[in-house]
One Martini backbone bead per residue (centre of mass of N, CA, C, O) as a GRO file, in nm:
protein
  205
    1MET     BB    1   0.091   0.034   0.024
    2ASN     BB    2   0.075   0.365  -0.046
    3GLU     BB    3   0.076   0.689   0.056
    4ASN     BB    4  -0.185   0.765  -0.090
    5THR     BB    5  -0.363   0.537   0.029
    6ASN     BB    6  -0.321   0.617   0.327
    7ALA     BB    7  -0.449   0.899   0.299
    8GLY     BB    8  -0.727   0.802   0.203
    9ASP     BB    9  -0.788   0.621   0.445
   10GLU     BB   10  -0.756   0.842   0.665
   11PHE     BB   11  -0.965   1.032   0.554
   12VAL     BB   12  -1.217   0.841   0.585
   13ARG     BB   13  -1.182   0.792   0.883
   14LEU     BB   14  -1.221   1.094   0.967
   15LEU     BB   15  -1.488   1.143   0.827
   16SER     BB   16  -1.633   0.918   0.998
   17GLU     BB   17  -1.573   1.041   1.284
   18TYR     BB   18  -1.684   1.325   1.249
   19THR     BB   19  -1.972   1.260   1.144
   20ALA     BB   20  -2.059   1.107   1.390
   21GLN     BB   21  -2.022   1.350   1.580
   22LEU     BB   22  -2.223   1.553   1.384
   23GLU     BB   23  -2.498   1.427   1.314
   24HIS     BB   24  -2.669   1.564   1.581
   25GLU     BB   25  -2.605   1.835   1.490
   26SER     BB   26  -2.609   2.144   1.440
   27GLU     BB   27  -2.475   2.384   1.264
   28ARG     BB   28  -2.348   2.517   1.503
   29GLY     BB   29  -2.230   2.257   1.625
   30THR     BB   30  -2.053   2.172   1.389
   31VAL     BB   31  -1.857   2.411   1.406
   32ILE     BB   32  -1.774   2.408   1.706
   33VAL     BB   33  -1.668   2.121   1.720
   34SER     BB   34  -1.464   2.148   1.481
   35ALA     BB   35  -1.297   2.362   1.628
   36ALA     BB   36  -1.225   2.185   1.878
   37LEU     BB   37  -1.074   1.965   1.718
   38MET     BB   38  -0.856   2.153   1.600
   39ASP     BB   39  -0.750   2.258   1.873
   40GLU     BB   40  -0.658   1.981   1.977
   41ALA     BB   41  -0.461   1.908   1.734
   42ARG     BB   42  -0.274   2.158   1.769
   43GLU     BB   43  -0.192   2.115   2.064
   44ASP     BB   44  -0.057   1.838   2.011
   45LEU     BB   45   0.151   1.950   1.812
   46ILE     BB   46   0.301   2.131   2.007
   47LYS     BB   47   0.361   1.927   2.231
   48ALA     BB   48   0.529   1.739   2.052
   49LYS     BB   49   0.774   1.968   2.028
   50LEU     BB   50   0.783   2.025   2.324
   51VAL     BB   51   0.886   2.050   2.615
   52PRO     BB   52   0.777   1.933   2.885
   53SER     BB   53   0.600   2.005   3.147
   54PRO     BB   54   0.649   2.022   3.508
   55GLU     BB   55   0.352   2.046   3.522
   56LYS     BB   56   0.051   1.923   3.558
   57GLU     BB   57  -0.024   2.195   3.420
   58ASP     BB   58  -0.010   2.355   3.129
   59GLU     BB   59   0.076   2.691   3.132
   60LEU     BB   60   0.035   2.751   2.808
   61PHE     BB   61  -0.283   2.638   2.815
   62VAL     BB   62  -0.349   2.702   3.132
   63GLY     BB   63  -0.529   2.965   3.214
   64ALA     BB   64  -0.574   3.307   3.220
   65TYR     BB   65  -0.238   3.345   3.128
   66ALA     BB   66  -0.212   3.189   2.885
   67THR     BB   67  -0.043   3.207   2.595
   68LEU     BB   68  -0.209   2.934   2.457
   69GLY     BB   69  -0.546   2.981   2.531
   70ASN     BB   70  -0.599   3.052   2.215
   71PHE     BB   71  -0.675   2.983   1.894
   72SER     BB   72  -0.488   3.192   1.755
   73ALA     BB   73  -0.217   3.147   1.898
   74LYS     BB   74  -0.179   2.843   1.815
   75ILE     BB   75  -0.163   2.896   1.508
   76ASP     BB   76   0.087   3.103   1.507
   77PHE     BB   77   0.284   2.920   1.666
   78ALA     BB   78   0.282   2.678   1.472
   79TYR     BB   79   0.388   2.839   1.235
   80ARG     BB   80   0.653   2.968   1.365
   81LEU     BB   81   0.759   2.659   1.421
   82GLY     BB   82   0.692   2.484   1.148
   83LEU     BB   83   0.424   2.285   1.181
   84ILE     BB   84   0.288   2.473   0.962
   85GLY     BB   85   0.144   2.602   0.693
   86LEU     BB   86  -0.001   2.860   0.541
   87SER     BB   87  -0.262   2.708   0.461
   88THR     BB   88  -0.330   2.598   0.731
   89ARG     BB   89  -0.339   2.860   0.890
   90ASN     BB   90  -0.564   2.984   0.717
   91SER     BB   91  -0.774   2.761   0.771
   92LEU     BB   92  -0.785   2.789   1.070
   93HIS     BB   93  -0.886   3.083   1.073
   94LEU     BB   94  -1.151   3.022   0.919
   95ILE     BB   95  -1.265   2.836   1.138
   96ARG     BB   96  -1.261   3.036   1.354
   97LYS     BB   97  -1.454   3.240   1.225
   98LEU     BB   98  -1.685   3.055   1.200
   99ARG     BB   99  -1.719   3.002   1.500
  100ASN     BB  100  -1.781   3.308   1.555
  101ASP     BB  101  -2.029   3.335   1.376
  102PHE     BB  102  -2.197   3.104   1.543
  103ALA     BB  103  -2.140   3.194   1.846
  104HIS     BB  104  -2.182   3.543   1.822
  105SER     BB  105  -2.434   3.569   1.685
  106SER     BB  106  -2.763   3.718   1.709
  107LEU     BB  107  -2.805   3.545   1.488
  108LYS     BB  108  -2.901   3.276   1.285
  109GLU     BB  109  -2.669   3.091   1.160
  110SER     BB  110  -2.572   2.984   0.831
  111PHE     BB  111  -2.473   2.808   0.534
  112GLU     BB  112  -2.662   3.021   0.365
  113SER     BB  113  -2.488   3.238   0.421
  114ASN     BB  114  -2.268   3.454   0.268
  115ARG     BB  115  -2.042   3.444   0.472
  116VAL     BB  116  -2.009   3.141   0.498
  117LYS     BB  117  -1.969   3.078   0.199
  118SER     BB  118  -1.708   3.248   0.171
  119ARG     BB  119  -1.543   3.077   0.372
  120VAL     BB  120  -1.578   2.793   0.228
  121ARG     BB  121  -1.445   2.877  -0.032
  122GLU     BB  122  -1.172   2.941   0.075
  123LEU     BB  123  -1.116   2.665   0.200
  124PHE     BB  124  -1.125   2.514  -0.071
  125LYS     BB  125  -0.884   2.663  -0.209
  126LEU     BB  126  -0.660   2.588   0.005
  127ASN     BB  127  -0.736   2.241  -0.029
  128LYS     BB  128  -0.759   2.130  -0.319
  129ASP     BB  129  -0.488   1.984  -0.362
  130LEU     BB  130  -0.528   1.773  -0.125
  131LEU     BB  131  -0.804   1.670  -0.224
  132ASP     BB  132  -0.700   1.561  -0.501
  133PHE     BB  133  -0.483   1.365  -0.399
  134ILE     BB  134  -0.710   1.175  -0.225
  135TRP     BB  135  -0.971   1.117  -0.392
  136ALA     BB  136  -0.929   0.862  -0.562
  137VAL     BB  137  -0.914   0.682  -0.308
  138ALA     BB  138  -1.171   0.764  -0.145
  139LYS     BB  139  -1.387   0.682  -0.354
  140LYS     BB  140  -1.319   0.360  -0.289
  141ARG     BB  141  -1.440   0.353   0.033
  142ASP     BB  142  -1.771   0.403   0.077
  143HIS     BB  143  -1.845   0.680   0.154
  144PRO     BB  144  -2.134   0.858   0.160
  145LYS     BB  145  -2.020   1.140   0.129
  146VAL     BB  146  -1.845   1.074  -0.120
  147ASN     BB  147  -2.073   0.917  -0.302
  148LYS     BB  148  -2.215   1.173  -0.399
  149PHE     BB  149  -1.982   1.178  -0.604
  150SER     BB  150  -1.900   1.228  -0.937
  151GLY     BB  151  -1.608   1.168  -1.001
  152ASP     BB  152  -1.363   1.402  -0.999
  153ILE     BB  153  -1.290   1.689  -0.836
  154GLU     BB  154  -1.071   1.806  -1.043
  155SER     BB  155  -1.297   1.822  -1.286
  156ARG     BB  156  -1.419   2.058  -1.154
  157GLN     BB  157  -1.494   2.405  -1.151
  158SER     BB  158  -1.648   2.414  -0.862
  159ILE     BB  159  -1.806   2.420  -0.560
  160ASP     BB  160  -2.093   2.432  -0.680
  161CYS     BB  161  -2.101   2.139  -0.790
  162LEU     BB  162  -2.097   2.012  -0.510
  163VAL     BB  163  -2.337   2.148  -0.378
  164ALA     BB  164  -2.553   2.050  -0.577
  165ILE     BB  165  -2.507   1.744  -0.441
  166ALA     BB  166  -2.501   1.849  -0.162
  167SER     BB  167  -2.360   2.073   0.067
  168TRP     BB  168  -2.215   2.303   0.275
  169ARG     BB  169  -2.185   2.123   0.516
  170VAL     BB  170  -2.042   1.883   0.375
  171ILE     BB  171  -1.804   2.046   0.273
  172PHE     BB  172  -1.708   2.126   0.550
  173GLU     BB  173  -1.657   1.835   0.661
  174ILE     BB  174  -1.439   1.765   0.457
  175LEU     BB  175  -1.244   2.000   0.501
  176VAL     BB  176  -1.186   1.940   0.791
  177SER     BB  177  -1.068   1.664   0.742
  178VAL     BB  178  -0.827   1.762   0.581
  179VAL     BB  179  -0.701   1.938   0.788
  180ALA     BB  180  -0.671   1.706   0.999
  181LEU     BB  181  -0.489   1.543   0.833
  182SER     BB  182  -0.250   1.731   0.820
  183LEU     BB  183  -0.201   1.733   1.122
  184LYS     BB  184  -0.146   1.429   1.161
  185LEU     BB  185   0.082   1.393   0.962
  186ARG     BB  186   0.265   1.594   1.096
  187ASN     BB  187   0.294   1.469   1.384
  188LYS     BB  188   0.471   1.220   1.270
  189GLU     BB  189   0.733   1.418   1.192
  190ILE     BB  190   0.821   1.521   1.462
  191ASP     BB  191   1.099   1.681   1.628
  192PRO     BB  192   1.166   1.693   1.938
  193LEU     BB  193   1.252   1.860   2.194
  194THR     BB  194   1.514   1.927   2.424
  195SER     BB  195   1.643   1.960   2.711
  196TRP     BB  196   1.914   2.082   2.868
  197THR     BB  197   1.958   1.839   3.056
  198GLU     BB  198   1.955   1.623   2.841
  199ARG     BB  199   2.185   1.736   2.666
  200SER     BB  200   2.400   1.710   2.890
  201ARG     BB  201   2.395   1.417   2.941
  202LYS     BB  202   2.480   1.335   2.649
  203THR     BB  203   2.756   1.491   2.668
  204ASP     BB  204   2.874   1.326   2.913
  205THR     BB  205   2.854   1.044   2.760
   0.00000   0.00000   0.00000
């Protein structure tokens, strides 16, 4: 099994995992839960790189004055550490903005609103290359969300072709799975930092 097939299998597994969690959520719940899942994956990515905290609760992430206690700070810190690329950074900020749209709007936000559609369109553009890369394999795995589409996604002219078959919510769920996949694959490649004490011990031996 080659790397492309592994990525396709992992994508479908993630899509199944996320859609199962989101199945009974409202549109608002879908976006908020998706953002929380991204936040957790990003925090795991940063922790995998950093020297472990000596405290029971990691002071970088927990507490009123935690440096990385909010969504935006984690995104930018992960990018500046070189853990994620610019496209993933921008995708995560879009998901953050969508979360804020649904969480803080005084009106009942919807995937049919122009503001939300615009953000999902941008998310699609940022991730289309990765989506193209794994789509051919994912199509063969018989996931009901994926099987809504006929042909290869790369042969389609725009996101509107996909929405006509599925819905803005389904496209959002697929795109969130793609971003999650990029985070999980990156996590496997991280070379963690070592503490000064540990480096000193290695030097002494």
